[in-house]
N, C-alpha and C positions, 0 to 999 in steps of 0.2 A: 738558560731564558734571561738571567739578567744582562748576561752579557750581549746577547743578540742584541737584546734593546736597547743595549748603551755603543752597540758597534753601529744599529740604523742611526742614531741619534747626532752621533759623530759623525758620520757618512753625512745627512742631512743635511746638517750647520758648516758643511766643505762647501756645499754645491752652493752656498747664498753669499757669493762673492759679490754680487751686483745687487745686491740689496743695498739701497741708499742708508747713508746715516738718519739719523731720528733728527742733527737739526738741519738738513735740507728738506726737509717734509713741513718746518715752520713759515710761513708767510713772511714775508717780509712787513705786511698790515697787520699781520698776527702781533707780531714782535713791537711795532711801533704802538701798542696796546698800554696804555698801565696798568700796573699792576693792580688787582682790584685792594680795597681798604676791607684789613681786617676787622672788625669787634667783635667786642666781648662775647664769651662764651654762656656767662653765667643767666639771661635772660633765656637764652635757647633750653639750659638745663633745666628750670626753673617751669616754663613750658611745656617740656616732655615731662614732669615728674607731677603735672594736677592728673586728676580725675578723667576720663574719657564718659564724657556725655555719651557717646554710642555705646559704651560698654554696656550701662545702667541700662539704655534703651533695649541692648540685647539682651539682657540677663530676663527682664520684664516680657519682652517676647517670647525669650521660649518656656516662662514659666505659662503666658496664657497657651502657648500651643499646647504644653503637655497637658492643662486641661480640656482644650478640645477636643485633643485627639483621647482622651481618657473617654468620652463621653460613649463613643458606642454608638454611633448615629447609628442606625438599621438602614436598611432599602427602603426605597418609597414602598409603603402599599406592603409590605410586609412577607413580598411573593418571592419566590425563586429568581432568581435573574433568567431561566430557561423560560420561565410563565412569563415573565414582562417583555423577555422579548419576543413573546409568540405574538401576545396581545398588542405589542408597539407594532409588530408587522403585520397587522389582520388591519388595526388602524390605519395605516399608511395606505392598504390597498383602499380600504373604502375611501380614502380622500383622492387617491387617484382617479377613482371609477367617476367622481364627482364633477358636472361639465359645468367650465368655468366662463 
């Protein structure tokens, strides 16, 4: 299997004779641009080492979400969903029957 993969790669590499070189793809305008100014990396490393405010806010939100999920909020009225659905359908039928 490895031999087939190697043979396929070599065959495909041999077919790419008309591909332009990398230097031919860079425009003259790009070549005329100056190189970027390199600066010290110490400031970037210092900023990266600082604790993130978003991380602290995220952990606070997780705690609050866990507390809310643990409350176990019951369904309104304490009735089953089938009974509530039937009650709401009946109320909707009553409202449709009213002349506006």
